[in-house]
Backbone atoms as SQL, in Angstrom:
CREATE TABLE atoms (id INTEGER PRIMARY KEY, chain TEXT, resi INTEGER, resn TEXT, atom TEXT, x REAL, y REAL, z REAL);
INSERT INTO atoms VALUES
  (1, 'A', 1, 'GLN', 'N', 122.370, 106.890, 108.499),
  (2, 'A', 1, 'GLN', 'CA', 121.543, 105.772, 108.100),
  (3, 'A', 1, 'GLN', 'C', 120.134, 106.200, 107.813),
  (4, 'A', 2, 'VAL', 'N', 119.730, 106.006, 106.552),
  (5, 'A', 2, 'VAL', 'CA', 118.373, 106.368, 106.176),
  (6, 'A', 2, 'VAL', 'C', 117.389, 105.306, 106.505),
  (7, 'A', 3, 'GLN', 'N', 116.323, 105.659, 107.066),
  (8, 'A', 3, 'GLN', 'CA', 115.273, 104.689, 107.441),
  (9, 'A', 3, 'GLN', 'C', 113.887, 105.211, 107.084),
  (10, 'A', 4, 'LEU', 'N', 113.117, 104.443, 106.455),
  (11, 'A', 4, 'LEU', 'CA', 111.709, 104.697, 106.144),
  (12, 'A', 4, 'LEU', 'C', 110.912, 103.608, 106.854),
  (13, 'A', 5, 'ALA', 'N', 109.925, 104.005, 107.671),
  (14, 'A', 5, 'ALA', 'CA', 109.187, 103.089, 108.468),
  (15, 'A', 5, 'ALA', 'C', 107.740, 103.253, 108.185),
  (16, 'A', 6, 'GLU', 'N', 107.144, 102.280, 107.465),
  (17, 'A', 6, 'GLU', 'CA', 105.684, 102.327, 107.159),
  (18, 'A', 6, 'GLU', 'C', 104.913, 101.780, 108.334),
  (19, 'A', 7, 'SER', 'N', 103.705, 102.291, 108.484),
  (20, 'A', 7, 'SER', 'CA', 102.783, 101.739, 109.470),
  (21, 'A', 7, 'SER', 'C', 101.340, 102.079, 108.987),
  (22, 'A', 8, 'GLY', 'N', 100.381, 101.429, 109.611),
  (23, 'A', 8, 'GLY', 'CA', 98.970, 101.730, 109.382),
  (24, 'A', 8, 'GLY', 'C', 98.268, 100.673, 108.573),
  (25, 'A', 9, 'GLY', 'N', 98.951, 99.660, 108.107),
  (26, 'A', 9, 'GLY', 'CA', 98.306, 98.580, 107.355),
  (27, 'A', 9, 'GLY', 'C', 97.459, 97.708, 108.285),
  (28, 'A', 10, 'GLY', 'N', 96.597, 96.917, 107.640),
  (29, 'A', 10, 'GLY', 'CA', 95.735, 96.067, 108.383),
  (30, 'A', 10, 'GLY', 'C', 94.731, 95.366, 107.498),
  (31, 'A', 11, 'LEU', 'N', 93.755, 94.780, 108.102),
  (32, 'A', 11, 'LEU', 'CA', 92.672, 94.075, 107.390),
  (33, 'A', 11, 'LEU', 'C', 91.424, 94.863, 107.415),
  (34, 'A', 12, 'VAL', 'N', 90.887, 95.162, 106.238),
  (35, 'A', 12, 'VAL', 'CA', 89.630, 95.872, 106.111),
  (36, 'A', 12, 'VAL', 'C', 88.671, 95.257, 105.139),
  (37, 'A', 13, 'GLN', 'N', 87.375, 95.524, 105.255),
  (38, 'A', 13, 'GLN', 'CA', 86.439, 95.017, 104.278),
  (39, 'A', 13, 'GLN', 'C', 86.439, 95.870, 103.035),
  (40, 'A', 14, 'ALA', 'N', 86.047, 95.316, 101.909),
  (41, 'A', 14, 'ALA', 'CA', 85.916, 96.080, 100.696),
  (42, 'A', 14, 'ALA', 'C', 85.036, 97.299, 100.968),
  (43, 'A', 15, 'GLY', 'N', 85.428, 98.430, 100.427),
  (44, 'A', 15, 'GLY', 'CA', 84.694, 99.648, 100.646),
  (45, 'A', 15, 'GLY', 'C', 85.203, 100.491, 101.840),
  (46, 'A', 16, 'GLY', 'N', 86.046, 99.865, 102.618),
  (47, 'A', 16, 'GLY', 'CA', 86.565, 100.506, 103.801),
  (48, 'A', 16, 'GLY', 'C', 87.762, 101.416, 103.494),
  (49, 'A', 17, 'SER', 'N', 88.375, 102.000, 104.531),
  (50, 'A', 17, 'SER', 'CA', 89.454, 102.906, 104.356),
  (51, 'A', 17, 'SER', 'C', 90.573, 102.581, 105.365),
  (52, 'A', 18, 'LEU', 'N', 91.752, 102.961, 104.937),
  (53, 'A', 18, 'LEU', 'CA', 92.921, 102.907, 105.774),
  (54, 'A', 18, 'LEU', 'C', 93.812, 104.125, 105.522),
  (55, 'A', 19, 'ARG', 'N', 94.613, 104.537, 106.468),
  (56, 'A', 19, 'ARG', 'CA', 95.577, 105.544, 106.324),
  (57, 'A', 19, 'ARG', 'C', 96.910, 105.017, 106.608),
  (58, 'A', 20, 'LEU', 'N', 97.818, 104.964, 105.678),
  (59, 'A', 20, 'LEU', 'CA', 99.173, 104.481, 105.837),
  (60, 'A', 20, 'LEU', 'C', 100.064, 105.704, 106.172),
  (61, 'A', 21, 'SER', 'N', 101.049, 105.484, 106.972),
  (62, 'A', 21, 'SER', 'CA', 102.082, 106.491, 107.320),
  (63, 'A', 21, 'SER', 'C', 103.462, 105.960, 107.037),
  (64, 'A', 22, 'CYS', 'N', 104.347, 106.878, 106.696),
  (65, 'A', 22, 'CYS', 'CA', 105.757, 106.532, 106.497),
  (66, 'A', 22, 'CYS', 'C', 106.608, 107.615, 107.148),
  (67, 'A', 23, 'ALA', 'N', 107.253, 107.239, 108.205),
  (68, 'A', 23, 'ALA', 'CA', 108.124, 108.159, 108.919),
  (69, 'A', 23, 'ALA', 'C', 109.564, 107.978, 108.438),
  (70, 'A', 24, 'ALA', 'N', 110.151, 109.113, 108.107),
  (71, 'A', 24, 'ALA', 'CA', 111.518, 109.098, 107.518),
  (72, 'A', 24, 'ALA', 'C', 112.552, 109.608, 108.534),
  (73, 'A', 25, 'SER', 'N', 113.732, 109.074, 108.517),
  (74, 'A', 25, 'SER', 'CA', 114.820, 109.551, 109.329),
  (75, 'A', 25, 'SER', 'C', 116.141, 109.429, 108.582),
  (76, 'A', 26, 'GLY', 'N', 117.088, 110.185, 108.919),
  (77, 'A', 26, 'GLY', 'CA', 118.444, 110.036, 108.263),
  (78, 'A', 26, 'GLY', 'C', 118.572, 110.712, 106.960),
  (79, 'A', 27, 'LEU', 'N', 117.609, 111.494, 106.568),
  (80, 'A', 27, 'LEU', 'CA', 117.722, 112.282, 105.321),
  (81, 'A', 27, 'LEU', 'C', 117.029, 113.612, 105.507),
  (82, 'A', 28, 'ASN', 'N', 117.319, 114.546, 104.596),
  (83, 'A', 28, 'ASN', 'CA', 116.729, 115.816, 104.616),
  (84, 'A', 28, 'ASN', 'C', 115.370, 115.741, 103.897),
  (85, 'A', 29, 'PHE', 'N', 114.368, 115.361, 104.730),
  (86, 'A', 29, 'PHE', 'CA', 113.074, 115.051, 104.227),
  (87, 'A', 29, 'PHE', 'C', 112.467, 116.054, 103.310),
  (88, 'A', 30, 'ASN', 'N', 112.670, 117.320, 103.626),
  (89, 'A', 30, 'ASN', 'CA', 112.097, 118.438, 102.853),
  (90, 'A', 30, 'ASN', 'C', 112.653, 118.490, 101.365),
  (91, 'A', 31, 'MET', 'N', 113.759, 117.810, 101.156),
  (92, 'A', 31, 'MET', 'CA', 114.406, 117.826, 99.830),
  (93, 'A', 31, 'MET', 'C', 113.909, 116.678, 98.951),
  (94, 'A', 32, 'TYR', 'N', 113.261, 115.728, 99.506),
  (95, 'A', 32, 'TYR', 'CA', 112.920, 114.453, 98.805),
  (96, 'A', 32, 'TYR', 'C', 111.510, 114.378, 98.339),
  (97, 'A', 33, 'GLY', 'N', 111.335, 113.911, 97.113),
  (98, 'A', 33, 'GLY', 'CA', 110.018, 113.436, 96.738),
  (99, 'A', 33, 'GLY', 'C', 109.715, 112.109, 97.427),
  (100, 'A', 34, 'MET', 'N', 108.489, 111.763, 97.602),
  (101, 'A', 34, 'MET', 'CA', 108.124, 110.517, 98.283),
  (102, 'A', 34, 'MET', 'C', 107.092, 109.818, 97.445),
  (103, 'A', 35, 'GLY', 'N', 107.241, 108.501, 97.428),
  (104, 'A', 35, 'GLY', 'CA', 106.312, 107.680, 96.655),
  (105, 'A', 35, 'GLY', 'C', 105.792, 106.468, 97.467),
  (106, 'A', 36, 'TRP', 'N', 104.665, 106.011, 97.039),
  (107, 'A', 36, 'TRP', 'CA', 104.113, 104.769, 97.541),
  (108, 'A', 36, 'TRP', 'C', 104.056, 103.738, 96.427),
  (109, 'A', 37, 'PHE', 'N', 104.557, 102.509, 96.672),
  (110, 'A', 37, 'PHE', 'CA', 104.439, 101.430, 95.719),
  (111, 'A', 37, 'PHE', 'C', 103.838, 100.242, 96.482),
  (112, 'A', 38, 'ARG', 'N', 103.344, 99.303, 95.693),
  (113, 'A', 38, 'ARG', 'CA', 102.802, 98.107, 96.349),
  (114, 'A', 38, 'ARG', 'C', 103.161, 96.840, 95.544),
  (115, 'A', 39, 'GLN', 'N', 103.156, 95.756, 96.272),
  (116, 'A', 39, 'GLN', 'CA', 103.447, 94.476, 95.684),
  (117, 'A', 39, 'GLN', 'C', 102.542, 93.376, 96.228),
  (118, 'A', 40, 'ALA', 'N', 101.783, 92.807, 95.357),
  (119, 'A', 40, 'ALA', 'CA', 100.956, 91.650, 95.682),
  (120, 'A', 40, 'ALA', 'C', 101.735, 90.360, 95.514),
  (121, 'A', 41, 'PRO', 'N', 101.372, 89.318, 96.220),
  (122, 'A', 41, 'PRO', 'CA', 102.062, 88.000, 96.031),
  (123, 'A', 41, 'PRO', 'C', 102.120, 87.546, 94.594),
  (124, 'A', 42, 'GLY', 'N', 103.313, 87.208, 94.126),
  (125, 'A', 42, 'GLY', 'CA', 103.477, 86.755, 92.770),
  (126, 'A', 42, 'GLY', 'C', 103.446, 87.751, 91.691),
  (127, 'A', 43, 'LYS', 'N', 103.302, 89.065, 92.071),
  (128, 'A', 43, 'LYS', 'CA', 103.293, 90.100, 91.105),
  (129, 'A', 43, 'LYS', 'C', 104.441, 91.087, 91.292),
  (130, 'A', 44, 'GLU', 'N', 104.679, 91.883, 90.246),
  (131, 'A', 44, 'GLU', 'CA', 105.762, 92.854, 90.304),
  (132, 'A', 44, 'GLU', 'C', 105.301, 94.024, 91.146),
  (133, 'A', 45, 'ARG', 'N', 106.321, 94.706, 91.759),
  (134, 'A', 45, 'ARG', 'CA', 105.994, 95.884, 92.462),
  (135, 'A', 45, 'ARG', 'C', 105.505, 96.994, 91.487),
  (136, 'A', 46, 'GLU', 'N', 104.487, 97.727, 91.895),
  (137, 'A', 46, 'GLU', 'CA', 103.898, 98.735, 91.039),
  (138, 'A', 46, 'GLU', 'C', 103.766, 100.061, 91.750),
  (139, 'A', 47, 'PHE', 'N', 103.726, 101.110, 90.942),
  (140, 'A', 47, 'PHE', 'CA', 103.576, 102.459, 91.447),
  (141, 'A', 47, 'PHE', 'C', 102.178, 102.700, 91.897),
  (142, 'A', 48, 'VAL', 'N', 101.963, 103.419, 92.964),
  (143, 'A', 48, 'VAL', 'CA', 100.700, 103.775, 93.520),
  (144, 'A', 48, 'VAL', 'C', 100.490, 105.313, 93.489),
  (145, 'A', 49, 'ALA', 'N', 101.385, 106.005, 94.122),
  (146, 'A', 49, 'ALA', 'CA', 101.262, 107.476, 94.221),
  (147, 'A', 49, 'ALA', 'C', 102.553, 108.080, 94.610),
  (148, 'A', 50, 'ALA', 'N', 102.763, 109.366, 94.243),
  (149, 'A', 50, 'ALA', 'CA', 103.948, 110.107, 94.603),
  (150, 'A', 50, 'ALA', 'C', 103.593, 111.537, 94.884),
  (151, 'A', 51, 'ILE', 'N', 104.519, 112.200, 95.607),
  (152, 'A', 51, 'ILE', 'CA', 104.335, 113.564, 96.015),
  (153, 'A', 51, 'ILE', 'C', 105.702, 114.258, 95.977),
  (154, 'A', 52, 'GLY', 'N', 105.724, 115.504, 95.430),
  (155, 'A', 52, 'GLY', 'CA', 106.943, 116.275, 95.395),
  (156, 'A', 52, 'GLY', 'C', 107.366, 116.806, 96.738),
  (157, 'A', 53, 'TRP', 'N', 108.520, 117.375, 96.785),
  (158, 'A', 53, 'TRP', 'CA', 109.164, 117.785, 98.028),
  (159, 'A', 53, 'TRP', 'C', 108.253, 118.778, 98.814),
  (160, 'A', 54, 'SER', 'N', 107.507, 119.639, 98.106),
  (161, 'A', 54, 'SER', 'CA', 106.766, 120.622, 98.805),
  (162, 'A', 54, 'SER', 'C', 105.315, 120.169, 99.115),
  (163, 'A', 55, 'GLY', 'N', 104.898, 119.064, 98.527),
  (164, 'A', 55, 'GLY', 'CA', 103.527, 118.557, 98.646),
  (165, 'A', 55, 'GLY', 'C', 102.545, 119.147, 97.635),
  (166, 'A', 56, 'ARG', 'N', 103.014, 119.982, 96.820),
  (167, 'A', 56, 'ARG', 'CA', 102.161, 120.694, 95.803),
  (168, 'A', 56, 'ARG', 'C', 101.975, 119.905, 94.573),
  (169, 'A', 57, 'SER', 'N', 102.862, 118.996, 94.275),
  (170, 'A', 57, 'SER', 'CA', 102.771, 118.120, 93.062),
  (171, 'A', 57, 'SER', 'C', 102.473, 116.730, 93.481),
  (172, 'A', 58, 'THR', 'N', 101.455, 116.095, 92.894),
  (173, 'A', 58, 'THR', 'CA', 101.158, 114.708, 93.184),
  (174, 'A', 58, 'THR', 'C', 100.945, 113.946, 91.914),
  (175, 'A', 59, 'ASN', 'N', 101.042, 112.664, 91.990),
  (176, 'A', 59, 'ASN', 'CA', 100.973, 111.762, 90.849),
  (177, 'A', 59, 'ASN', 'C', 100.337, 110.438, 91.338),
  (178, 'A', 60, 'TYR', 'N', 99.374, 109.918, 90.560),
  (179, 'A', 60, 'TYR', 'CA', 98.695, 108.712, 90.962),
  (180, 'A', 60, 'TYR', 'C', 98.604, 107.747, 89.848),
  (181, 'A', 61, 'ALA', 'N', 98.653, 106.420, 90.174),
  (182, 'A', 61, 'ALA', 'CA', 98.340, 105.396, 89.248),
  (183, 'A', 61, 'ALA', 'C', 96.858, 105.434, 88.962),
  (184, 'A', 62, 'GLY', 'N', 96.508, 105.086, 87.691),
  (185, 'A', 62, 'GLY', 'CA', 95.125, 105.192, 87.252),
  (186, 'A', 62, 'GLY', 'C', 94.179, 104.323, 88.089),
  (187, 'A', 63, 'SER', 'N', 94.703, 103.168, 88.578),
  (188, 'A', 63, 'SER', 'CA', 93.911, 102.253, 89.334),
  (189, 'A', 63, 'SER', 'C', 93.499, 102.797, 90.742),
  (190, 'A', 64, 'VAL', 'N', 94.195, 103.823, 91.209),
  (191, 'A', 64, 'VAL', 'CA', 93.828, 104.361, 92.505),
  (192, 'A', 64, 'VAL', 'C', 93.407, 105.837, 92.456),
  (193, 'A', 65, 'LYS', 'N', 93.494, 106.473, 91.338),
  (194, 'A', 65, 'LYS', 'CA', 93.131, 107.866, 91.212),
  (195, 'A', 65, 'LYS', 'C', 91.626, 108.045, 91.602),
  (196, 'A', 66, 'GLY', 'N', 91.385, 109.043, 92.440),
  (197, 'A', 66, 'GLY', 'CA', 90.069, 109.257, 92.905),
  (198, 'A', 66, 'GLY', 'C', 89.674, 108.517, 94.204),
  (199, 'A', 67, 'ARG', 'N', 90.507, 107.539, 94.495),
  (200, 'A', 67, 'ARG', 'CA', 90.266, 106.791, 95.747),
  (201, 'A', 67, 'ARG', 'C', 91.321, 107.031, 96.826),
  (202, 'A', 68, 'PHE', 'N', 92.576, 107.143, 96.370),
  (203, 'A', 68, 'PHE', 'CA', 93.717, 107.319, 97.280),
  (204, 'A', 68, 'PHE', 'C', 94.187, 108.783, 97.235),
  (205, 'A', 69, 'THR', 'N', 94.699, 109.236, 98.330),
  (206, 'A', 69, 'THR', 'CA', 95.321, 110.556, 98.435),
  (207, 'A', 69, 'THR', 'C', 96.585, 110.470, 99.161),
  (208, 'A', 70, 'ILE', 'N', 97.644, 110.995, 98.508),
  (209, 'A', 70, 'ILE', 'CA', 98.939, 111.067, 99.156),
  (210, 'A', 70, 'ILE', 'C', 99.134, 112.543, 99.709),
  (211, 'A', 71, 'SER', 'N', 99.734, 112.568, 100.838),
  (212, 'A', 71, 'SER', 'CA', 100.069, 113.885, 101.479),
  (213, 'A', 71, 'SER', 'C', 101.322, 113.806, 102.305),
  (214, 'A', 72, 'ARG', 'N', 101.831, 114.870, 102.713),
  (215, 'A', 72, 'ARG', 'CA', 103.033, 114.849, 103.515),
  (216, 'A', 72, 'ARG', 'C', 103.044, 115.973, 104.546),
  (217, 'A', 73, 'ASP', 'N', 103.718, 115.729, 105.638),
  (218, 'A', 73, 'ASP', 'CA', 103.921, 116.741, 106.701),
  (219, 'A', 73, 'ASP', 'C', 105.397, 116.839, 106.912),
  (220, 'A', 74, 'ASN', 'N', 105.952, 117.904, 106.328),
  (221, 'A', 74, 'ASN', 'CA', 107.424, 118.021, 106.345),
  (222, 'A', 74, 'ASN', 'C', 107.972, 118.307, 107.770),
  (223, 'A', 75, 'ALA', 'N', 107.073, 118.915, 108.653),
  (224, 'A', 75, 'ALA', 'CA', 107.508, 119.182, 109.982),
  (225, 'A', 75, 'ALA', 'C', 107.587, 117.876, 110.775),
  (226, 'A', 76, 'GLU', 'N', 106.871, 116.840, 110.357),
  (227, 'A', 76, 'GLU', 'CA', 106.932, 115.528, 111.020),
  (228, 'A', 76, 'GLU', 'C', 107.749, 114.502, 110.272),
  (229, 'A', 77, 'ASN', 'N', 108.303, 114.896, 109.173),
  (230, 'A', 77, 'ASN', 'CA', 109.098, 113.983, 108.325),
  (231, 'A', 77, 'ASN', 'C', 108.255, 112.680, 107.975),
  (232, 'A', 78, 'THR', 'N', 107.038, 112.962, 107.602),
  (233, 'A', 78, 'THR', 'CA', 106.109, 111.834, 107.343),
  (234, 'A', 78, 'THR', 'C', 105.322, 112.048, 106.092),
  (235, 'A', 79, 'VAL', 'N', 105.158, 110.942, 105.368),
  (236, 'A', 79, 'VAL', 'CA', 104.281, 110.937, 104.215),
  (237, 'A', 79, 'VAL', 'C', 103.126, 109.976, 104.499),
  (238, 'A', 80, 'TYR', 'N', 101.937, 110.303, 103.940),
  (239, 'A', 80, 'TYR', 'CA', 100.704, 109.534, 104.223),
  (240, 'A', 80, 'TYR', 'C', 100.099, 109.039, 102.937),
  (241, 'A', 81, 'LEU', 'N', 99.327, 107.959, 103.062),
  (242, 'A', 81, 'LEU', 'CA', 98.504, 107.485, 101.973),
  (243, 'A', 81, 'LEU', 'C', 97.142, 107.201, 102.553),
  (244, 'A', 82, 'ARG', 'N', 96.172, 108.012, 102.217),
  (245, 'A', 82, 'ARG', 'CA', 94.778, 107.754, 102.600),
  (246, 'A', 82, 'ARG', 'C', 94.186, 106.933, 101.526),
  (247, 'A', 83, 'MET', 'N', 93.602, 105.764, 101.855),
  (248, 'A', 83, 'MET', 'CA', 93.049, 104.873, 100.909),
  (249, 'A', 83, 'MET', 'C', 91.560, 104.739, 101.221),
  (250, 'A', 84, 'ASN', 'N', 90.720, 105.160, 100.310),
  (251, 'A', 84, 'ASN', 'CA', 89.297, 105.041, 100.459),
  (252, 'A', 84, 'ASN', 'C', 88.728, 104.070, 99.438),
  (253, 'A', 85, 'SER', 'N', 87.541, 103.619, 99.671),
  (254, 'A', 85, 'SER', 'CA', 86.871, 102.696, 98.753),
  (255, 'A', 85, 'SER', 'C', 87.678, 101.569, 98.354),
  (256, 'A', 86, 'LEU', 'N', 88.312, 100.897, 99.332),
  (257, 'A', 86, 'LEU', 'CA', 89.271, 99.825, 99.068),
  (258, 'A', 86, 'LEU', 'C', 88.617, 98.611, 98.369),
  (259, 'A', 87, 'LYS', 'N', 89.368, 98.016, 97.515),
  (260, 'A', 87, 'LYS', 'CA', 88.950, 96.851, 96.785),
  (261, 'A', 87, 'LYS', 'C', 89.868, 95.689, 97.063),
  (262, 'A', 88, 'PRO', 'N', 89.384, 94.452, 96.915),
  (263, 'A', 88, 'PRO', 'CA', 90.249, 93.300, 97.149),
  (264, 'A', 88, 'PRO', 'C', 91.555, 93.365, 96.339),
  (265, 'A', 89, 'GLU', 'N', 91.530, 93.912, 95.152),
  (266, 'A', 89, 'GLU', 'CA', 92.723, 94.034, 94.328),
  (267, 'A', 89, 'GLU', 'C', 93.745, 95.007, 94.895),
  (268, 'A', 90, 'ASP', 'N', 93.343, 95.783, 95.856),
  (269, 'A', 90, 'ASP', 'CA', 94.299, 96.714, 96.535),
  (270, 'A', 90, 'ASP', 'C', 95.207, 95.861, 97.548),
  (271, 'A', 91, 'THR', 'N', 94.857, 94.674, 97.792),
  (272, 'A', 91, 'THR', 'CA', 95.608, 93.852, 98.729),
  (273, 'A', 91, 'THR', 'C', 97.065, 93.718, 98.291),
  (274, 'A', 92, 'ALA', 'N', 97.982, 94.104, 99.109),
  (275, 'A', 92, 'ALA', 'CA', 99.373, 94.075, 98.840),
  (276, 'A', 92, 'ALA', 'C', 100.211, 94.589, 99.983),
  (277, 'A', 93, 'VAL', 'N', 101.532, 94.418, 99.890),
  (278, 'A', 93, 'VAL', 'CA', 102.435, 95.084, 100.809),
  (279, 'A', 93, 'VAL', 'C', 102.716, 96.458, 100.193),
  (280, 'A', 94, 'TYR', 'N', 102.571, 97.473, 101.011),
  (281, 'A', 94, 'TYR', 'CA', 102.721, 98.811, 100.548),
  (282, 'A', 94, 'TYR', 'C', 104.067, 99.350, 101.057),
  (283, 'A', 95, 'TYR', 'N', 104.831, 99.917, 100.127),
  (284, 'A', 95, 'TYR', 'CA', 106.160, 100.381, 100.409),
  (285, 'A', 95, 'TYR', 'C', 106.307, 101.880, 100.214),
  (286, 'A', 96, 'CYS', 'N', 107.016, 102.533, 101.123),
  (287, 'A', 96, 'CYS', 'CA', 107.328, 103.943, 100.989),
  (288, 'A', 96, 'CYS', 'C', 108.716, 104.092, 100.405),
  (289, 'A', 97, 'ALA', 'N', 108.936, 105.059, 99.565),
  (290, 'A', 97, 'ALA', 'CA', 110.249, 105.305, 98.927),
  (291, 'A', 97, 'ALA', 'C', 110.519, 106.793, 98.802),
  (292, 'A', 98, 'ALA', 'N', 111.812, 107.097, 98.784),
  (293, 'A', 98, 'ALA', 'CA', 112.279, 108.510, 98.699),
  (294, 'A', 98, 'ALA', 'C', 113.106, 108.750, 97.473),
  (295, 'A', 99, 'ASP', 'N', 112.829, 109.833, 96.837),
  (296, 'A', 99, 'ASP', 'CA', 113.431, 110.272, 95.567),
  (297, 'A', 99, 'ASP', 'C', 114.368, 111.505, 95.876),
  (298, 'A', 100, 'LYS', 'N', 115.597, 111.423, 95.611),
  (299, 'A', 100, 'LYS', 'CA', 116.489, 112.576, 95.941),
  (300, 'A', 100, 'LYS', 'C', 116.276, 113.787, 95.074),
  (301, 'A', 101, 'TYR', 'N', 115.593, 113.623, 93.919),
  (302, 'A', 101, 'TYR', 'CA', 115.386, 114.807, 93.002),
  (303, 'A', 101, 'TYR', 'C', 114.180, 115.600, 93.428),
  (304, 'A', 102, 'GLY', 'N', 113.427, 115.086, 94.377),
  (305, 'A', 102, 'GLY', 'CA', 112.308, 115.887, 94.938),
  (306, 'A', 102, 'GLY', 'C', 111.058, 115.947, 94.143),
  (307, 'A', 103, 'ILE', 'N', 110.897, 115.095, 93.161),
  (308, 'A', 103, 'ILE', 'CA', 109.761, 115.145, 92.260),
  (309, 'A', 103, 'ILE', 'C', 108.818, 114.020, 92.488),
  (310, 'A', 104, 'SER', 'N', 107.596, 114.150, 91.977),
  (311, 'A', 104, 'SER', 'CA', 106.507, 113.195, 92.168),
  (312, 'A', 104, 'SER', 'C', 106.408, 112.297, 90.904),
  (313, 'A', 105, 'HIS', 'N', 107.387, 111.355, 90.734),
  (314, 'A', 105, 'HIS', 'CA', 107.382, 110.548, 89.573),
  (315, 'A', 105, 'HIS', 'C', 107.045, 109.086, 89.869),
  (316, 'A', 106, 'SER', 'N', 106.866, 108.273, 88.894),
  (317, 'A', 106, 'SER', 'CA', 106.376, 106.901, 89.026),
  (318, 'A', 106, 'SER', 'C', 107.420, 105.807, 88.689),
  (319, 'A', 107, 'ILE', 'N', 108.645, 106.243, 88.467),
  (320, 'A', 107, 'ILE', 'CA', 109.652, 105.304, 88.009),
  (321, 'A', 107, 'ILE', 'C', 110.321, 104.669, 89.212),
  (322, 'A', 108, 'MET', 'N', 110.066, 103.452, 89.438),
  (323, 'A', 108, 'MET', 'CA', 110.538, 102.704, 90.596),
  (324, 'A', 108, 'MET', 'C', 112.032, 102.723, 90.819),
  (325, 'A', 109, 'GLY', 'N', 112.736, 102.520, 89.617),
  (326, 'A', 109, 'GLY', 'CA', 114.217, 102.447, 89.704),
  (327, 'A', 109, 'GLY', 'C', 114.877, 103.793, 90.041),
  (328, 'A', 110, 'GLN', 'N', 114.124, 104.887, 89.995),
  (329, 'A', 110, 'GLN', 'CA', 114.691, 106.204, 90.348),
  (330, 'A', 110, 'GLN', 'C', 114.617, 106.532, 91.798),
  (331, 'A', 111, 'TYR', 'N', 113.905, 105.761, 92.538),
  (332, 'A', 111, 'TYR', 'CA', 113.798, 105.988, 93.977),
  (333, 'A', 111, 'TYR', 'C', 115.003, 105.341, 94.718),
  (334, 'A', 112, 'GLU', 'N', 115.568, 106.123, 95.574),
  (335, 'A', 112, 'GLU', 'CA', 116.879, 105.740, 96.145),
  (336, 'A', 112, 'GLU', 'C', 116.678, 104.948, 97.480),
  (337, 'A', 113, 'TYR', 'N', 115.706, 105.282, 98.296),
  (338, 'A', 113, 'TYR', 'CA', 115.522, 104.614, 99.564),
  (339, 'A', 113, 'TYR', 'C', 114.159, 104.011, 99.649),
  (340, 'A', 114, 'TRP', 'N', 114.058, 102.887, 100.364),
  (341, 'A', 114, 'TRP', 'CA', 112.841, 102.116, 100.553),
  (342, 'A', 114, 'TRP', 'C', 112.610, 101.703, 101.939),
  (343, 'A', 115, 'GLY', 'N', 111.358, 101.642, 102.365),
  (344, 'A', 115, 'GLY', 'CA', 110.980, 101.032, 103.641),
  (345, 'A', 115, 'GLY', 'C', 110.791, 99.598, 103.467),
  (346, 'A', 116, 'GLN', 'N', 110.433, 98.946, 104.547),
  (347, 'A', 116, 'GLN', 'CA', 110.208, 97.476, 104.550),
  (348, 'A', 116, 'GLN', 'C', 108.780, 97.033, 104.242),
  (349, 'A', 117, 'GLY', 'N', 107.896, 98.007, 104.242),
  (350, 'A', 117, 'GLY', 'CA', 106.556, 97.705, 103.795),
  (351, 'A', 117, 'GLY', 'C', 105.532, 97.440, 104.952),
  (352, 'A', 118, 'THR', 'N', 104.286, 97.667, 104.640),
  (353, 'A', 118, 'THR', 'CA', 103.228, 97.320, 105.562),
  (354, 'A', 118, 'THR', 'C', 102.116, 96.627, 104.816),
  (355, 'A', 119, 'GLN', 'N', 101.573, 95.575, 105.410),
  (356, 'A', 119, 'GLN', 'CA', 100.557, 94.769, 104.740),
  (357, 'A', 119, 'GLN', 'C', 99.190, 95.382, 104.796),
  (358, 'A', 120, 'VAL', 'N', 98.571, 95.439, 103.603),
  (359, 'A', 120, 'VAL', 'CA', 97.141, 95.836, 103.497),
  (360, 'A', 120, 'VAL', 'C', 96.386, 94.703, 102.886),
  (361, 'A', 121, 'THR', 'N', 95.373, 94.277, 103.597),
  (362, 'A', 121, 'THR', 'CA', 94.520, 93.138, 103.154),
  (363, 'A', 121, 'THR', 'C', 93.053, 93.621, 103.066),
  (364, 'A', 122, 'VAL', 'N', 92.425, 93.472, 101.896),
  (365, 'A', 122, 'VAL', 'CA', 91.063, 93.922, 101.762),
  (366, 'A', 122, 'VAL', 'C', 90.227, 92.708, 101.461),
  (367, 'A', 123, 'SER', 'N', 89.311, 92.405, 102.313),
  (368, 'A', 123, 'SER', 'CA', 88.447, 91.185, 102.175),
  (369, 'A', 123, 'SER', 'C', 87.200, 91.594, 101.406),
  (370, 'A', 124, 'SER', 'N', 86.694, 90.575, 100.711),
  (371, 'A', 124, 'SER', 'CA', 85.476, 90.766, 99.939),
  (372, 'A', 124, 'SER', 'C', 84.259, 90.138, 100.562);
């Protein structure tokens, strides 16, 4: 049974920072690319960031590039999303996802496994 468990969400002021974590179990973590997606109320889920199996390849949405950093610790089966300079428009539920091909891509439909999400709220 594959499980992805996000944590680290919360309420922050605009300009603040949060670090999200996603702990994976039930899969060979070192073989999977990992991605972060987010969904605001009434909006479609959108790509945020992705990282390849080794951590050497990364991919970011233009809206977060320069502010967010994705990383992974394969020894801990965990992927992270450091979010700096947060804006109210970053408010969303953030989801972790796993890609069996091990690459850092942005195509939501290509991710095989998903977590249940963690809420990030940025106040103005």
